[in-house]
C-alpha positions as CSV (number, residue, x, y, z in Angstrom):
1,X,17.5,8.0,-19.2
2,X,13.8,9.5,-18.3
3,X,14.1,12.1,-21.2
4,X,13.9,9.5,-24.3
5,X,10.3,10.8,-25.4
6,X,9.5,10.3,-29.0
7,X,12.4,9.7,-29.2
8,X,1.3,2.4,17.0
9,X,2.0,6.0,17.0
10,X,-1.0,7.4,15.6
11,X,-1.6,4.2,12.9
12,X,-5.1,4.5,13.9
13,X,-7.7,1.7,11.4
14,X,-4.4,0.5,9.7
15,X,-3.9,-3.4,10.1
16,X,-0.4,-4.1,10.4
17,X,1.1,-7.4,9.9
18,X,4.7,-8.6,9.8
19,X,6.2,-8.8,5.8
20,X,6.3,-12.5,6.3
21,X,2.9,-12.6,7.3
22,X,1.6,-10.4,4.6
23,X,-1.4,-12.2,2.4
24,X,-1.9,-11.8,-1.1
25,X,0.0,-9.8,-3.4
26,X,-0.5,-5.7,-3.7
27,X,-0.2,-4.0,-7.1
28,X,2.6,-2.0,-6.6
29,X,4.9,-5.1,-5.9
30,X,2.8,-6.5,-9.3
31,X,4.3,-3.3,-11.1
32,X,7.9,-3.7,-9.1
33,X,8.2,-7.2,-11.0
34,X,8.9,-5.8,-14.7
35,X,11.7,-4.2,-12.6
36,X,12.7,-6.9,-11.2
37,X,12.5,-9.3,-14.4
38,X,14.6,-7.0,-16.2
39,X,17.2,-6.7,-14.0
40,X,17.0,-10.3,-14.0
41,X,17.9,-10.4,-18.0
42,X,20.9,-7.9,-17.3
43,X,22.6,-10.2,-15.0
44,X,21.8,-13.1,-17.1
45,X,23.1,-11.3,-20.5
46,X,25.8,-9.3,-18.4
47,X,25.1,-6.1,-20.3
48,X,25.1,-2.5,-18.5
49,X,22.0,-0.7,-17.1
50,X,19.6,1.1,-19.0
51,X,16.0,2.6,-19.9
52,X,13.6,1.5,-21.5
53,X,10.7,3.1,-22.7
54,X,7.6,1.7,-23.9
55,X,4.5,3.8,-25.7
56,X,1.8,4.4,-23.8
57,X,-0.1,7.1,-25.8
58,X,0.2,10.4,-27.4
59,X,-1.2,13.3,-28.9
60,X,-0.8,16.5,-30.4
61,X,1.6,17.9,-28.1
62,X,2.2,15.2,-25.4
63,X,3.4,11.8,-24.9
64,X,3.0,8.6,-22.0
65,X,5.5,5.9,-21.6
66,X,6.0,3.8,-19.1
67,X,9.8,3.6,-18.2
68,X,11.8,0.5,-17.1
69,X,15.6,1.5,-15.3
70,X,17.7,-1.3,-14.5
71,X,21.0,0.6,-13.1
72,X,22.4,0.2,-10.2
73,X,25.4,1.2,-7.8
74,X,27.6,-0.2,-10.1
75,X,26.8,2.0,-13.2
76,X,28.1,5.3,-13.1
77,X,25.7,8.6,-13.3
78,X,25.8,10.8,-16.3
79,X,24.6,13.9,-17.6
80,X,22.0,14.0,-19.5
81,X,19.4,16.4,-20.7
82,X,15.7,16.8,-20.7
83,X,14.4,17.0,-24.5
84,X,10.8,18.0,-23.6
85,X,9.4,19.3,-20.2
86,X,8.9,16.0,-18.4
87,X,7.0,14.6,-15.2
88,X,8.0,11.4,-14.7
89,X,5.7,9.5,-12.0
90,X,8.1,6.9,-10.0
91,X,5.6,3.6,-9.5
92,X,8.3,1.7,-8.4
93,X,12.1,0.9,-7.2
94,X,13.7,4.4,-6.4
95,X,16.9,6.9,-7.8
96,X,18.7,10.1,-6.8
97,X,18.0,13.2,-9.2
98,X,19.9,15.8,-9.1
99,X,19.4,18.8,-11.3
100,X,19.6,23.1,-11.6
101,X,16.7,23.3,-9.6
102,X,17.7,20.9,-7.3
103,X,18.9,17.4,-5.7
104,X,17.0,14.6,-3.9
105,X,15.8,10.9,-3.6
106,X,13.0,9.9,-5.7
107,X,10.7,7.2,-4.0
108,X,7.6,5.7,-5.2
109,X,4.4,7.9,-5.6
110,X,6.6,10.8,-5.7
111,X,7.2,13.2,-9.2
112,X,10.0,14.4,-11.2
113,X,10.0,17.1,-12.8
114,X,12.2,18.7,-15.7
115,X,12.4,21.7,-18.0
116,X,13.4,21.5,-21.6
117,X,17.1,21.5,-22.2
118,X,17.9,21.7,-18.4
119,X,20.8,18.9,-17.9
120,X,20.4,16.3,-15.1
121,X,21.6,13.3,-13.4
122,X,20.2,10.3,-12.2
123,X,22.0,8.0,-10.4
124,X,21.1,4.3,-8.0
125,X,23.5,4.5,-5.8
126,X,21.7,2.8,-3.1
127,X,19.5,0.6,-4.8
128,X,18.8,-1.5,-8.7
129,X,16.0,-0.3,-10.9
130,X,13.5,1.8,-10.9
131,X,10.1,2.3,-13.3
132,X,8.1,5.5,-13.6
133,X,5.5,6.4,-15.9
134,X,6.8,9.6,-17.9
135,X,4.7,12.3,-19.6
136,X,6.3,14.6,-22.1
137,X,5.4,17.8,-23.0
138,X,6.3,19.8,-26.6
139,X,7.2,23.2,-25.0
140,X,4.5,25.3,-26.6
141,X,2.3,22.6,-25.5
142,X,3.5,22.9,-22.2
143,X,3.8,26.6,-22.4
144,X,-0.1,27.0,-22.8
145,X,-0.9,25.0,-19.8
146,X,1.4,26.9,-18.2
147,X,0.0,30.3,-18.7
148,X,-3.7,28.5,-18.7
149,X,-2.9,27.7,-14.8
150,X,-2.1,30.8,-14.1
151,X,1.8,31.1,-14.4
152,X,3.6,34.4,-15.2
153,X,6.7,35.7,-16.2
154,X,9.2,35.0,-18.8
155,X,10.0,31.2,-17.3
156,X,6.6,29.2,-17.4
157,X,8.6,25.8,-16.1
158,X,9.2,24.0,-12.6
159,X,11.1,25.6,-10.1
160,X,11.5,22.5,-8.3
161,X,13.4,19.8,-9.1
162,X,10.6,17.1,-7.6
163,X,7.7,16.6,-5.4
164,X,6.7,14.6,-3.2
165,X,3.6,11.9,-2.9
166,X,1.1,14.9,-2.4
167,X,-2.4,14.9,-1.8
168,X,-3.4,17.1,-4.9
169,X,-1.6,14.5,-6.9
170,X,-2.6,11.7,-5.5
171,X,-5.9,10.6,-7.8
172,X,-3.7,11.1,-11.2
173,X,-0.5,9.0,-9.6
174,X,-3.1,6.3,-9.1
175,X,-4.7,6.0,-12.6
176,X,-1.5,6.0,-14.6
177,X,-0.1,3.5,-12.4
178,X,-3.4,1.8,-13.2
179,X,-2.9,2.4,-16.5
180,X,0.3,0.6,-16.3
181,X,-1.5,-2.8,-15.2
182,X,-3.1,-2.5,-18.3
183,X,-6.6,-0.9,-17.2
184,X,-9.0,0.1,-19.7
185,X,-10.5,3.3,-20.2
186,X,-7.7,5.4,-19.0
187,X,-8.0,8.9,-20.2
188,X,-4.4,10.2,-21.3
189,X,-4.9,12.9,-22.9
190,X,-7.0,14.7,-19.5
191,X,-4.4,13.0,-17.5
192,X,-1.9,15.0,-19.3
193,X,-3.3,18.0,-19.3
194,X,-4.2,18.1,-15.3
195,X,-1.0,16.5,-14.3
196,X,1.0,19.0,-16.1
197,X,-0.9,22.2,-14.4
198,X,-1.5,20.1,-10.9
199,X,2.4,19.6,-10.8
200,X,3.0,23.8,-11.6
201,X,0.4,24.4,-8.8
202,X,1.7,22.1,-6.5
203,X,5.4,23.2,-7.2
204,X,5.0,26.6,-6.6
205,X,4.5,26.3,-3.1
206,X,6.7,23.9,-2.3
207,X,10.3,24.8,-1.1
208,X,13.8,24.1,-2.9
209,X,14.7,20.7,-2.4
210,X,16.9,20.3,0.6
211,X,20.5,19.4,-0.4
212,X,23.4,18.0,1.5
213,X,21.4,15.3,3.1
214,X,24.2,12.4,4.4
215,X,24.4,10.0,1.6
216,X,24.0,6.9,5.0
217,X,20.9,9.1,5.7
218,X,19.5,8.7,2.6
219,X,20.8,5.1,2.1
220,X,19.1,3.6,5.2
221,X,15.2,5.5,4.1
222,X,15.9,4.0,0.8
223,X,15.7,1.0,2.2
224,X,13.2,1.4,4.2
225,X,11.0,3.1,1.5
226,X,11.8,0.2,-0.8
227,X,10.5,-2.4,2.2
228,X,7.1,-0.3,2.4
229,X,6.6,-0.6,-1.1
230,X,7.1,-4.2,-1.4
231,X,4.3,-4.7,1.3
232,X,2.5,-2.0,1.7
233,X,0.5,-3.5,3.9
234,X,2.6,-5.3,6.2
235,X,2.9,-4.3,9.9
236,X,5.7,-1.6,10.3
237,X,5.6,-0.1,13.6
238,X,7.6,3.6,13.6
239,X,9.6,1.7,15.9
240,X,10.7,-1.3,13.9
241,X,10.9,1.1,10.7
242,X,13.5,3.2,13.2
243,X,14.7,-0.1,13.5
244,X,15.6,-1.4,10.4
245,X,17.3,1.8,9.2
246,X,19.5,1.9,12.2
247,X,18.3,5.2,13.9
248,X,15.9,6.4,16.8
249,X,12.5,6.9,16.3
250,X,13.3,10.7,16.8
251,X,16.4,10.5,14.3
252,X,14.4,8.3,11.9
253,X,11.1,10.7,11.7
254,X,13.3,13.7,10.7
255,X,15.5,11.9,8.6
256,X,12.7,10.2,6.6
257,X,10.8,13.4,6.4
258,X,13.5,15.5,5.3
259,X,14.7,12.6,2.5
260,X,11.1,12.3,1.1
261,X,8.9,15.0,1.9
262,X,6.8,13.0,4.0
263,X,6.3,11.2,6.9
264,X,6.6,7.5,7.6
265,X,2.8,7.6,8.2
266,X,2.0,9.5,5.0
267,X,4.3,7.0,3.5
268,X,2.6,4.1,4.5
269,X,-0.6,5.2,4.2
270,X,-0.4,7.1,0.4
271,X,1.5,3.9,-0.7
272,X,-2.0,1.8,0.8
273,X,-4.1,4.0,-0.5
274,X,-2.4,4.2,-3.9
275,X,-2.2,0.1,-4.5
276,X,-6.6,0.5,-3.4
277,X,-7.0,2.9,-6.1
278,X,-5.3,1.1,-8.6
279,X,-7.2,-2.2,-7.5
280,X,-10.6,-0.4,-7.8
281,X,-9.9,0.4,-11.2
282,X,-8.0,-2.3,-13.1
283,X,-9.6,-4.8,-11.0
284,X,-13.1,-6.6,-10.3
285,X,-13.1,-7.2,-6.6
286,X,-15.4,-5.6,-4.0
287,X,-14.6,-2.8,-2.5
288,X,-14.2,-4.2,1.1
289,X,-12.1,-7.3,-0.4
290,X,-9.7,-4.1,-1.6
291,X,-9.7,-2.3,1.6
292,X,-8.9,-5.4,3.9
293,X,-6.1,-6.7,1.3
294,X,-4.7,-2.9,0.9
295,X,-3.8,-3.4,4.9
296,X,-7.2,-1.4,6.8
297,X,-9.2,-3.6,9.2
298,X,-11.6,-1.4,9.2
299,X,-13.7,-0.3,6.3
300,X,-14.8,3.2,8.1
301,X,-11.5,3.9,8.5
302,X,-10.9,3.1,4.7
303,X,-13.7,4.8,3.1
304,X,-12.6,7.9,5.5
305,X,-9.1,7.7,4.8
306,X,-9.6,7.3,0.5
307,X,-12.0,10.3,0.3
308,X,-9.6,12.4,1.9
309,X,-6.8,11.4,-0.3
310,X,-9.1,11.1,-3.4
311,X,-11.9,13.6,-2.7
312,X,-14.8,10.9,-3.4
313,X,-15.8,7.6,-1.8
314,X,-13.9,4.3,-3.3
315,X,-17.4,3.3,-5.4
316,X,-17.7,6.8,-7.3
317,X,-13.7,7.0,-7.8
318,X,-14.2,3.5,-9.7
319,X,-17.0,4.3,-11.6
320,X,-15.4,7.9,-12.8
């Protein structure tokens, strides 16, 4: 339950290795480790899957929590209700999300969106566990932000149920990820405001979530996405990813983009850049070392990709 508030094709410049050869542990893998620990405890105790929120920050009208879920294929999804306006950043794992606004697969870097009093359902048909940074907004607070962001009409909430990993949202997701790792100085109140307005503006330009994706196709994409999340710095060409999914490169490319909202190349690149951005905020290592550890073989390519994604250089991003 995520709404528990207060209560080589074109992979230019990427250094590819095999999963078994990749050195160092990505930030994304460290975040996922908490999910694995919770799943291990669940198996030892023989208990049912559940969500466990840990409050990170709160203010007048907003709350942020780190939410770890241990549900899996053996747990039957059930209907819940958003008690607040909700934006949940997926930082590890995956799950299926269904609401009146649409349904789709939630993967690392995506945003789950929910309006107050809206019913929804989450399932883990294709894999165990996930971890989200959830932002909950009181109705009057959120609706004031929506009006300030330019929303008009009687319904000021979200029109779609999810957002894929998008460039305008990348700096916000990276900072929240660093906050989960314990980085100091994360301005949570500013982040909550920027996230709400940015998600509203981004969702206005996103079409309704695709429905009717075959379950087996979603399962294959989930398996590949989780493998990328474990080692975003690993060497995985489109052909190899397609082989892992049991599809031809052409069909894998179409299926992956339809299910996640972005191409496999964009998914890998943005996973690496999120990993790098979180390291820059949470660790004191040199920029060049961060670039190499995150799978980039050329610092100039890393700087160029980072600036395109976050709007500033890695050094300026760290300072601000």
